[in-house]
Backbone as CSV, one residue per row, in Angstrom:
resi,resn,N_x,N_y,N_z,CA_x,CA_y,CA_z,C_x,C_y,C_z
1,MET,-11.019,6.924,15.753,-10.945,5.757,16.486,-10.541,5.957,17.749
2,GLY,-9.727,6.937,18.160,-9.232,7.212,19.595,-8.350,6.224,20.050
3,SER,-7.872,6.459,21.325,-6.668,5.750,21.843,-7.257,4.526,22.192
4,ARG,-6.475,3.294,22.231,-7.077,2.052,22.731,-5.915,1.187,23.145
5,GLN,-6.125,0.119,23.956,-5.143,-0.767,24.230,-4.695,-1.617,23.207
6,ILE,-3.512,-1.685,22.737,-3.095,-2.278,21.508,-1.864,-3.155,22.075
7,GLN,-1.735,-4.520,21.668,-0.558,-5.289,22.060,-0.118,-5.790,20.841
8,ILE,1.064,-5.684,20.253,1.867,-6.075,19.327,2.186,-7.363,19.327
9,GLN,2.087,-8.462,18.560,2.362,-9.761,18.716,3.615,-9.945,18.103
10,SER,3.694,-9.498,16.690,5.085,-9.862,15.846,4.953,-9.052,14.580
11,THR,5.927,-8.732,13.996,5.967,-8.460,12.554,6.871,-9.247,11.737
12,GLY,6.727,-9.169,10.388,7.711,-9.863,9.634,7.595,-9.405,8.018
13,ARG,8.641,-9.663,7.365,8.530,-9.393,5.915,8.846,-10.576,5.104
14,ILE,8.049,-10.836,4.067,8.038,-11.955,3.231,8.355,-11.392,1.878
15,ARG,9.471,-11.883,1.168,9.878,-11.641,-0.088,9.772,-12.995,-0.772
16,SER,9.142,-12.983,-2.132,9.355,-14.274,-2.792,9.211,-14.056,-4.307
17,THR,10.000,-14.660,-4.927,9.790,-14.185,-6.507,9.135,-15.433,-7.080
18,GLY,8.748,-16.266,-6.574,7.976,-17.403,-7.126,6.859,-17.949,-6.405
19,GLU,6.931,-19.240,-6.156,5.786,-19.819,-5.437,6.015,-19.494,-3.991
20,TRP,4.922,-19.210,-3.336,4.738,-19.088,-1.836,3.480,-19.237,-1.522
21,ARG,3.174,-19.905,-0.576,1.739,-20.152,-0.052,1.832,-20.472,1.619
22,LEU,0.780,-20.150,2.001,0.480,-20.604,3.546,-0.849,-21.273,3.687
23,ASP,-0.774,-22.462,4.377,-1.910,-23.252,4.547,-2.936,-22.617,5.201
24,VAL,-4.275,-23.131,5.219,-5.385,-22.600,6.093,-5.129,-22.723,7.480
25,GLN,-5.293,-21.484,8.255,-5.097,-21.380,9.515,-6.041,-20.011,10.107
26,ARG,-6.019,-20.050,11.493,-6.640,-18.796,12.064,-6.040,-18.643,13.465
27,HIS,-6.055,-17.490,13.859,-5.322,-17.023,15.088,-6.218,-16.227,15.915
28,ASP,-6.012,-16.002,17.124,-6.775,-15.372,18.192,-6.305,-13.881,18.368
29,PHE,-5.508,-13.440,17.154,-5.088,-11.924,17.221,-5.292,-11.524,15.660
30,HIS,-5.336,-10.266,15.454,-5.541,-9.758,14.112,-4.286,-9.549,13.408
31,GLU,-4.349,-9.501,12.071,-3.297,-9.564,11.279,-3.442,-8.497,10.068
32,ILE,-2.481,-7.580,9.870,-2.595,-6.803,8.776,-1.414,-7.089,7.751
33,ILE,-1.704,-7.200,6.427,-0.859,-7.640,5.324,-0.725,-6.212,4.461
34,VAL,0.393,-5.769,4.175,0.860,-4.532,3.679,1.695,-4.977,2.375
35,ILE,1.184,-4.867,1.163,1.753,-5.186,-0.043,2.582,-3.909,-0.633
36,PHE,3.981,-4.538,-0.747,4.860,-3.519,-1.260,5.349,-3.925,-2.780
37,ASP,4.960,-4.993,-3.301,5.427,-5.364,-4.490,4.707,-6.673,-4.696
38,GLY,4.268,-6.987,-6.074,3.795,-8.330,-6.331,2.288,-8.311,-6.069
39,ALA,1.876,-9.424,-5.727,0.401,-9.701,-5.529,0.228,-10.843,-4.614
40,ILE,-0.907,-10.849,-3.798,-1.235,-11.887,-3.055,-2.669,-12.268,-3.262
41,ASN,-3.023,-13.642,-3.179,-4.627,-14.040,-3.038,-4.798,-14.526,-1.783
42,ALA,-5.779,-14.112,-1.169,-6.024,-14.739,0.197,-7.705,-15.101,0.181
43,GLU,-7.862,-16.369,0.655,-9.256,-16.708,1.151,-9.400,-16.404,2.604
44,LEU,-10.456,-15.660,2.657,-10.952,-15.263,4.070,-12.349,-15.986,4.292
45,ASP,-12.404,-16.884,5.081,-13.806,-17.487,5.382,-14.467,-17.922,4.015
46,GLU,-13.787,-18.587,3.170,-14.444,-19.012,1.989,-14.556,-17.629,0.934
47,ARG,-13.988,-16.732,1.004,-14.196,-15.416,0.182,-12.853,-15.190,-0.123
48,TRP,-12.419,-15.113,-1.490,-11.347,-14.796,-2.059,-11.006,-13.348,-2.315
49,GLU,-9.914,-12.726,-1.892,-9.442,-11.396,-2.039,-8.011,-11.285,-2.625
50,ARG,-7.813,-10.464,-3.586,-6.515,-10.169,-4.280,-6.036,-8.812,-3.757
51,ALA,-4.807,-8.608,-3.683,-4.327,-7.491,-3.361,-2.824,-7.256,-3.965
52,GLY,-2.796,-6.154,-4.525,-1.423,-6.042,-5.121,-0.771,-4.735,-4.496
53,LEU,0.163,-4.147,-5.137,0.936,-3.132,-4.891,0.208,-1.881,-4.089
54,GLY,0.267,-1.543,-3.138,-0.479,-0.338,-2.371,-1.864,-0.673,-1.853
55,GLU,-2.130,-2.038,-1.808,-3.436,-2.450,-1.122,-2.782,-3.110,0.292
56,VAL,-3.921,-3.157,1.163,-3.777,-3.660,2.463,-4.872,-4.524,2.818
57,LEU,-4.709,-5.624,3.545,-5.547,-6.407,3.814,-5.595,-6.656,5.445
58,LEU,-6.874,-6.790,5.890,-7.036,-7.034,7.331,-7.675,-8.474,7.637
59,TYR,-6.830,-9.389,8.390,-7.389,-10.599,8.773,-7.779,-10.517,10.286
60,ARG,-9.061,-10.435,10.381,-9.598,-10.490,11.770,-9.464,-11.650,12.672
61,ALA,-9.321,-11.437,13.874,-8.952,-12.729,14.883,-10.119,-13.664,14.706
62,GLY,-9.785,-14.824,14.480,-10.832,-16.046,14.476,-11.233,-16.344,13.045
63,VAL,-10.726,-15.565,12.065,-11.213,-15.792,10.660,-10.173,-16.826,10.203
64,TRP,-10.871,-17.983,9.487,-10.048,-18.800,8.742,-9.449,-18.217,7.429
65,HIS,-8.174,-18.439,7.187,-7.575,-17.899,6.151,-6.375,-18.679,5.474
66,ARG,-6.240,-18.642,4.185,-4.963,-19.310,3.530,-4.734,-18.184,2.608
67,GLU,-3.402,-18.220,1.924,-2.925,-17.275,1.032,-1.634,-17.982,0.253
68,HIS,-1.597,-17.301,-0.987,-0.443,-17.733,-1.898,-0.184,-16.385,-2.636
69,ALA,1.237,-16.350,-3.047,1.648,-15.297,-3.915,1.260,-15.406,-5.447
70,ASP,1.177,-14.440,-6.097,0.971,-14.531,-7.567,2.430,-15.156,-7.948
71,PRO,2.325,-16.173,-8.743,3.646,-16.907,-9.012,4.235,-16.009,-10.173
72,GLU,3.480,-15.378,-10.852,4.181,-14.347,-12.073,4.629,-13.102,-11.532
73,LYS,3.964,-12.521,-10.552,4.453,-11.275,-9.925,5.376,-11.211,-8.826
74,GLY,5.472,-12.419,-8.296,6.041,-12.661,-6.828,5.455,-11.858,-5.580
75,LEU,5.984,-11.501,-4.590,5.494,-10.903,-3.575,6.425,-10.281,-2.614
76,ASP,6.272,-9.139,-2.203,7.026,-8.392,-1.215,5.954,-7.907,-0.262
77,MET,5.916,-8.403,1.094,4.902,-7.971,2.114,5.342,-7.887,3.165
78,VAL,4.758,-6.980,4.035,4.874,-6.760,5.585,3.892,-7.511,6.355
79,PHE,3.773,-8.217,7.301,2.604,-8.418,8.201,2.903,-8.179,9.544
80,LEU,1.710,-7.621,10.129,1.812,-6.985,11.428,0.802,-7.693,12.211
81,SER,1.111,-8.467,13.260,0.291,-9.262,14.116,-0.112,-8.494,15.471
82,PHE,-1.363,-8.484,15.798,-1.441,-7.502,17.109,-2.903,-7.951,17.594
83,ARG,-3.118,-7.538,19.112,-4.409,-7.594,19.680,-5.104,-6.299,19.768
84,ALA,-6.246,-6.228,19.556,-6.973,-4.733,19.704,-8.433,-5.098,19.713
85,SER,-9.312,-4.402,20.487,-10.812,-4.322,20.241,-11.138,-3.150,19.460
86,GLY,-12.343,-3.414,19.117,-13.226,-2.365,18.283,-12.815,-2.078,16.893
87,LEU,-12.373,-3.183,16.130,-12.016,-3.033,14.708,-13.271,-3.342,13.870
88,GLU,-14.397,-3.644,14.328,-15.467,-4.162,13.616,-15.935,-3.134,12.462
89,ASP,-15.762,-1.921,12.464,-16.170,-0.942,11.357,-15.037,-0.974,10.301
90,LEU,-13.747,-1.489,10.619,-12.878,-1.211,9.583,-12.959,-2.107,8.279
91,PRO,-12.854,-1.534,7.270,-12.958,-2.530,5.902,-11.834,-3.673,5.943
92,SER,-12.149,-4.565,5.262,-11.111,-5.775,5.097,-10.092,-5.359,4.168
93,LYS,-10.248,-4.247,3.243,-9.165,-4.017,2.416,-9.396,-2.590,2.040
94,VAL,-8.026,-1.819,2.027,-8.040,-0.501,1.709,-7.003,-0.270,0.558
95,ILE,-6.914,0.961,-0.364,-5.908,1.023,-1.097,-5.104,2.302,-0.418
96,ASP,-3.903,2.022,-0.141,-2.996,2.978,0.514,-2.456,3.983,-0.377
97,ALA,-3.477,4.976,-1.129,-2.777,5.643,-2.186,-1.829,6.733,-1.635
98,ARG,-1.918,7.153,-0.337,-0.975,8.113,0.042,0.431,7.561,0.545
99,ALA,0.342,6.220,0.586,1.484,5.297,1.156,1.902,5.590,2.460
100,ARG,0.999,6.067,3.379,1.226,6.345,4.788,1.207,4.876,5.504
101,ILE,0.402,3.955,5.086,0.208,2.824,5.801,1.615,1.817,5.500
102,ARG,2.256,1.961,4.314,3.419,1.350,3.814,4.399,1.818,4.681
103,GLN,4.613,3.193,4.881,5.684,3.849,5.631,5.555,3.399,7.098
104,ILE,4.600,3.503,7.653,4.322,3.052,9.050,4.503,1.488,9.202
105,ALA,4.226,0.638,8.429,4.601,-0.731,8.407,5.961,-0.900,8.393
106,LEU,6.693,-0.070,7.556,8.113,-0.416,7.639,8.780,0.130,8.940
107,TRP,8.325,1.335,9.451,8.834,1.558,10.915,8.690,0.706,11.787
108,LEU,7.553,0.052,11.758,7.137,-0.932,12.855,7.922,-2.198,12.810
109,HIS,8.097,-2.474,11.575,8.905,-3.832,11.264,10.309,-3.399,11.523
110,GLU,10.950,-2.379,11.423,12.194,-2.049,11.737,12.343,-2.040,13.123
111,ASP,11.478,-1.402,13.803,11.590,-1.265,15.135,11.304,-2.622,16.048
112,TRP,10.534,-3.432,15.332,10.348,-4.965,15.791,11.692,-5.678,15.838
113,ILE,12.312,-5.557,14.650,13.785,-6.146,14.577,14.688,-5.588,15.594
114,HIS,14.669,-4.512,16.001,15.494,-3.928,17.070,14.793,-3.386,18.248
115,ARG,13.939,-4.317,18.627,12.810,-3.844,19.836,13.583,-3.784,20.953
116,GLU,14.674,-4.432,21.291,15.588,-4.357,22.411,15.868,-2.818,22.639
117,ARG,15.972,-2.039,21.492,16.144,-0.579,21.747,15.224,0.318,21.379
118,THR,14.100,-0.256,21.241,12.575,0.692,20.996,11.803,0.417,21.953
119,SER,11.205,1.393,22.528,10.003,1.315,23.493,8.729,0.721,22.844
120,SER,8.302,-0.169,23.605,6.896,-0.707,23.200,5.776,0.398,22.967
121,VAL,5.823,1.563,23.857,5.021,2.696,23.734,5.134,3.097,22.179
122,VAL,6.327,3.329,21.649,6.596,3.866,20.428,5.773,2.896,19.213
123,GLN,6.093,1.798,19.453,5.502,0.751,18.551,4.152,0.717,18.548
124,GLU,3.411,0.747,19.683,2.093,0.765,19.895,1.374,2.229,19.499
125,THR,2.029,3.403,19.535,1.782,4.579,18.984,1.686,4.440,17.565
126,LEU,2.772,3.810,16.904,2.795,3.890,15.503,1.589,2.877,14.945
127,LEU,1.335,1.893,15.514,0.242,1.031,15.053,-1.033,1.705,15.179
128,GLN,-1.277,2.577,16.311,-2.460,3.506,16.452,-2.405,4.398,15.368
129,ALA,-1.331,4.980,14.972,-1.593,5.910,13.531,-1.895,5.115,12.483
130,LEU,-1.293,3.954,12.314,-1.704,3.284,11.027,-3.124,2.966,11.062
131,LEU,-3.662,2.538,12.288,-5.235,2.117,12.226,-6.161,3.389,12.089
132,VAL,-5.692,4.455,12.734,-6.403,5.841,12.349,-6.542,6.125,10.731
133,GLU,-5.317,5.713,10.042,-5.039,6.111,8.946,-6.017,5.168,8.047
134,TRP,-6.086,3.978,8.512,-6.957,2.790,8.001,-8.365,3.296,7.957
135,GLU,-8.816,3.716,9.337,-10.137,4.162,9.583,-10.493,5.360,8.577
136,ASP,-9.766,6.293,8.375,-9.914,7.390,7.502,-10.148,7.008,6.093
137,LEU,-9.267,6.004,5.712,-9.360,5.622,4.355,-10.665,4.825,4.114
138,GLY,-11.226,4.137,5.138,-12.365,3.516,4.939,-13.701,4.137,5.026
139,ARG,-13.537,5.393,5.903,-14.562,6.431,6.139,-14.823,7.124,4.730
140,ASN,-13.741,7.524,4.064,-13.603,8.555,2.920,-13.498,7.617,1.567
141,ARG,-14.226,6.480,1.617,-13.867,5.583,0.356,-14.317,6.388,-0.876
142,GLN,-13.340,6.202,-1.810,-13.590,6.998,-3.058,-14.430,6.176,-4.086
143,HIS,-15.160,6.764,-5.000,-15.975,6.149,-5.819,-15.332,5.064,-6.604
144,PRO,-16.119,3.995,-6.891,-15.471,2.787,-7.372,-14.848,3.092,-8.870
145,LEU,-15.057,4.073,-9.377,-14.444,4.485,-10.739,-13.140,4.716,-10.270
146,VAL,-12.968,5.663,-9.382,-11.476,6.027,-8.937,-10.750,5.058,-8.127
147,GLU,-11.443,4.117,-7.319,-10.583,3.031,-6.684,-10.218,1.959,-7.847
148,GLU,-10.891,1.710,-8.772,-10.452,0.730,-9.732,-9.431,1.415,-10.369
149,ALA,-9.480,2.704,-10.940,-8.459,3.300,-11.904,-7.278,3.362,-10.892
150,ARG,-7.145,3.685,-9.773,-6.011,3.855,-8.631,-5.332,2.336,-8.547
151,ARG,-6.155,1.474,-8.518,-5.596,0.057,-8.488,-4.951,-0.361,-9.670
152,TYR,-5.643,-0.028,-10.840,-4.651,-0.212,-12.009,-3.663,0.482,-12.221
153,MET,-3.461,1.814,-11.680,-2.484,2.617,-11.803,-1.295,2.073,-11.202
154,LEU,-1.462,1.524,-9.741,-0.398,1.055,-8.853,0.042,-0.263,-9.456
155,GLN,-0.801,-1.093,-10.176,-0.253,-2.252,-10.643,0.550,-2.171,-11.917
156,HIS,0.562,-0.952,-12.396,1.179,-0.786,-13.771,2.061,0.724,-13.742
157,LEU,2.636,1.077,-12.682,3.299,2.318,-12.352,4.583,2.276,-13.384
158,ASP,5.075,1.257,-13.702,6.348,1.178,-14.415,6.132,1.287,-15.941
159,ARG,4.774,1.340,-16.461,4.400,1.652,-17.822,4.145,3.019,-18.067
160,GLY,4.347,3.438,-19.323,3.947,4.744,-19.848,2.472,5.046,-20.048
161,LEU,1.708,4.936,-18.925,0.193,5.213,-18.973,-0.152,6.487,-19.405
162,CYS,-1.218,6.532,-20.220,-1.712,7.740,-20.633,-3.123,7.640,-20.329
163,LEU,-3.846,9.004,-20.595,-5.403,9.037,-20.433,-6.074,7.967,-21.136
164,ASP,-5.653,7.678,-22.477,-6.401,6.832,-23.109,-6.439,5.442,-22.583
165,ASP,-5.076,4.942,-22.157,-5.040,3.632,-21.377,-6.079,3.554,-20.147
166,LEU,-6.052,4.578,-19.390,-6.840,4.713,-18.220,-8.458,4.422,-18.600
167,ALA,-8.735,5.391,-19.572,-10.183,5.308,-20.051,-10.532,3.843,-20.640
168,ARG,-9.532,3.476,-21.509,-10.026,2.033,-22.043,-10.327,1.009,-20.770
169,GLU,-9.418,1.078,-19.756,-9.461,0.002,-18.677,-10.921,0.290,-18.114
170,ALA,-11.233,1.455,-18.044,-12.459,1.897,-17.263,-13.866,1.788,-18.424
171,ALA,-13.631,1.400,-19.583,-14.624,1.122,-20.625,-15.487,2.443,-20.796
172,LEU,-14.783,3.523,-20.945,-15.386,4.803,-21.080,-14.517,5.690,-22.158
173,SER,-15.369,6.597,-22.639,-14.678,7.511,-23.347,-13.552,8.153,-22.908
174,LYS,-12.488,8.785,-23.480,-11.478,9.615,-22.739,-12.117,10.775,-21.991
175,TYR,-12.944,11.595,-22.649,-13.389,12.585,-22.100,-14.401,12.539,-21.043
176,HIS,-15.373,11.463,-21.159,-16.238,10.994,-19.948,-15.577,10.545,-18.840
177,PHE,-14.452,9.607,-19.123,-13.602,9.331,-17.929,-12.926,10.297,-17.150
178,LEU,-12.394,11.337,-17.873,-11.735,12.553,-17.271,-12.678,13.261,-16.563
179,ARG,-13.866,13.534,-17.009,-14.975,14.425,-16.308,-15.285,13.560,-15.008
180,GLU,-15.758,12.286,-15.080,-16.181,11.463,-14.061,-15.009,11.288,-12.975
181,TYR,-13.877,11.235,-13.432,-12.459,11.102,-12.343,-12.370,12.264,-11.672
182,ARG,-12.474,13.447,-12.404,-12.241,14.753,-11.808,-13.353,15.059,-10.608
183,LYS,-14.407,14.889,-11.128,-15.735,15.057,-10.297,-15.632,14.353,-8.909
184,HIS,-15.210,13.012,-9.002,-15.203,12.232,-7.613,-13.769,12.302,-7.003
185,ALA,-12.673,12.508,-7.770,-11.376,12.648,-7.020,-10.863,13.992,-6.637
186,GLY,-11.410,14.870,-7.369,-10.843,16.312,-7.353,-9.731,16.742,-7.906
187,VAL,-9.151,15.745,-8.730,-7.996,15.964,-9.534,-8.204,15.146,-10.775
188,THR,-7.522,15.399,-11.722,-7.395,14.680,-13.082,-6.744,13.337,-12.830
189,PRO,-7.110,12.214,-13.616,-6.467,10.934,-13.489,-4.966,11.156,-13.698
190,MET,-4.304,11.984,-14.654,-2.751,11.959,-14.644,-2.123,12.599,-13.395
191,GLU,-2.929,13.654,-12.924,-2.353,14.289,-11.631,-2.305,13.241,-10.596
192,ASP,-3.438,12.644,-10.537,-3.334,11.299,-9.508,-2.302,10.311,-9.825
193,LEU,-2.099,10.219,-10.873,-0.994,8.959,-11.277,0.395,9.664,-11.030
194,ARG,0.733,10.912,-11.214,1.973,11.581,-10.746,2.104,11.381,-9.193
195,ARG,0.903,11.663,-8.623,1.105,11.524,-7.075,1.457,10.108,-6.572
196,LEU,0.665,9.075,-7.163,0.917,7.602,-6.881,2.353,7.301,-7.094
197,ARG,2.802,7.879,-8.237,4.256,7.494,-8.484,5.263,8.167,-7.611
198,THR,5.061,9.339,-7.332,5.828,10.018,-6.367,5.858,9.342,-4.929
199,ALA,4.654,8.830,-4.446,4.549,8.318,-3.166,5.262,6.914,-3.267
200,GLN,5.236,6.241,-4.354,5.880,4.871,-4.394,7.286,5.135,-4.341
201,ALA,7.844,6.149,-5.125,9.266,6.425,-5.198,9.855,6.852,-3.877
202,GLU,9.008,7.621,-3.129,9.551,8.112,-1.712,9.633,6.692,-0.933
203,ASN,8.726,5.746,-1.161,8.686,4.594,-0.319,10.001,3.771,-0.652
204,LEU,10.214,3.479,-1.836,11.454,2.877,-2.303,12.856,3.450,-1.925
205,ILE,12.858,4.854,-1.990,13.904,5.492,-1.387,14.274,5.343,-0.061
206,LEU,13.177,5.305,0.785,13.304,5.181,2.282,13.511,3.757,2.546
207,SER,13.006,2.698,1.780,12.970,1.504,2.323,13.817,0.349,1.477
208,THR,14.634,0.883,0.616,15.626,0.073,-0.239,16.789,0.873,-0.678
209,ARG,17.770,0.155,-1.033,18.905,0.885,-1.521,19.162,0.888,-3.120
210,LEU,17.985,0.853,-3.676,17.968,0.829,-5.137,18.510,2.125,-5.674
211,PRO,19.186,2.058,-6.646,19.753,3.455,-7.205,18.535,4.231,-7.702
212,MET,18.854,5.551,-7.792,17.732,6.424,-8.308,17.223,6.108,-9.657
213,LYS,18.100,5.593,-10.639,17.894,5.245,-11.995,16.868,4.198,-11.819
214,ALA,17.045,2.996,-11.048,16.106,1.763,-10.998,14.767,2.310,-10.343
215,ILE,14.765,3.073,-9.443,13.509,3.778,-8.796,12.845,4.643,-9.816
216,ALA,13.573,5.324,-10.605,12.744,6.142,-11.539,11.993,5.145,-12.630
217,ALA,12.614,4.254,-13.120,12.217,3.402,-13.905,11.008,2.448,-13.569
218,GLN,11.077,2.028,-12.231,10.056,1.081,-11.529,8.896,1.922,-11.438
219,CYS,9.107,3.181,-11.015,7.752,4.129,-10.847,7.386,4.886,-12.105
220,GLY,7.926,4.529,-13.125,7.334,5.020,-14.434,7.733,6.420,-14.791
221,PHE,8.897,7.173,-14.149,9.354,8.188,-14.622,10.216,8.230,-15.630
222,GLY,10.921,7.079,-15.781,11.638,7.004,-17.203,13.213,7.326,-16.939
223,ASP,13.390,8.354,-16.185,14.948,8.744,-15.859,14.869,9.573,-14.727
224,THR,16.107,9.844,-14.110,16.212,10.521,-12.764,15.791,11.947,-12.967
225,SER,16.033,12.515,-14.100,15.727,14.117,-14.233,14.115,14.266,-13.991
226,ARG,13.428,13.463,-14.479,12.020,13.426,-14.400,11.537,13.242,-12.950
227,LEU,12.255,12.108,-12.376,11.961,11.748,-11.054,12.262,12.967,-9.980
228,SER,13.490,13.740,-10.410,13.928,14.839,-9.381,12.721,15.846,-9.816
229,ARG,12.371,16.192,-11.021,11.395,17.228,-11.379,10.000,16.919,-10.382
230,ALA,9.729,15.645,-10.363,8.516,15.474,-9.814,8.658,15.844,-8.081
231,PHE,9.516,15.344,-7.543,9.910,15.786,-6.153,10.052,17.146,-5.994
232,ARG,10.605,17.834,-6.897,10.642,19.232,-6.613,9.317,20.055,-6.791
233,ASN,8.525,19.469,-7.614,7.286,20.044,-7.631,6.353,19.653,-6.424
234,ARG,6.296,18.464,-6.162,5.460,17.897,-5.046,6.259,18.239,-3.657
235,LYS,7.254,18.050,-3.538,7.880,18.046,-2.074,8.929,19.190,-1.728
236,GLY,9.345,19.951,-2.883,9.999,21.134,-2.689,11.522,20.773,-2.587
237,PHE,11.857,19.552,-2.614,13.448,19.187,-2.745,13.552,17.936,-3.537
238,PRO,14.879,17.669,-3.885,15.081,16.540,-4.846,15.116,15.202,-3.959
239,PRO,14.932,14.146,-4.772,14.719,12.757,-3.776,15.974,12.224,-3.294
240,GLY,17.013,12.627,-3.675,18.324,12.469,-2.779,18.527,12.922,-1.539
241,HIS,17.746,13.987,-1.211,17.686,14.450,0.188,17.041,13.475,1.288
242,LEU,16.252,12.796,0.792,15.513,11.713,1.538,16.653,10.650,2.175
243,ARG,17.380,10.457,1.350,18.591,9.497,1.776,19.638,10.234,2.552
244,LYS,19.813,11.310,2.507,20.841,12.103,3.327,20.297,12.383,4.733
């Protein structure tokens, strides 16, 4: 994507445990919607998109849109409004499997709240990094089988998912699903699930004050010992070090 002129307009965070909606509107700036929990339904020029945990939407400048939260799941999202050119090739939705966009969005939102202490250059550099990650995700789109499975995993991280569950959701036999997933993703479905759980746990540790026990349960580890073991295996240190 390269360096480009970017002007951040605003950021905000919306948390809703029930009904939330925004009537039809359009802007002369772009808007990125980053979902941290729950789900959102958005109509973009008469085409509906649904996004849940780990998914990110792009509303391009000039596009009519309206949106509402899933009343059963609620919604926790960060929006980033900005001006920039050359976004034509970016997809309108990506799966933030590595949780990098979520982390950058949190930094941008925090810096915007305290912008009197933060250089605009820092904010624009962070947004550049977010767009580069977005471009990379769009350029290296996964096979539909992998994308759909990851979407399902992210929406059910708190459940004790097993290979049978994922294969059933994909309408394939267990061993056929395993072979196809490994062929297209380079890892097994359960390895990918552990990575997604660890990434979401890291995000919650950095962005909330939830106790480790609650984070372990929410991300499907069951207890803090399994959460700690996952961090040591993938990160080389226990999860508590992130907060220290």
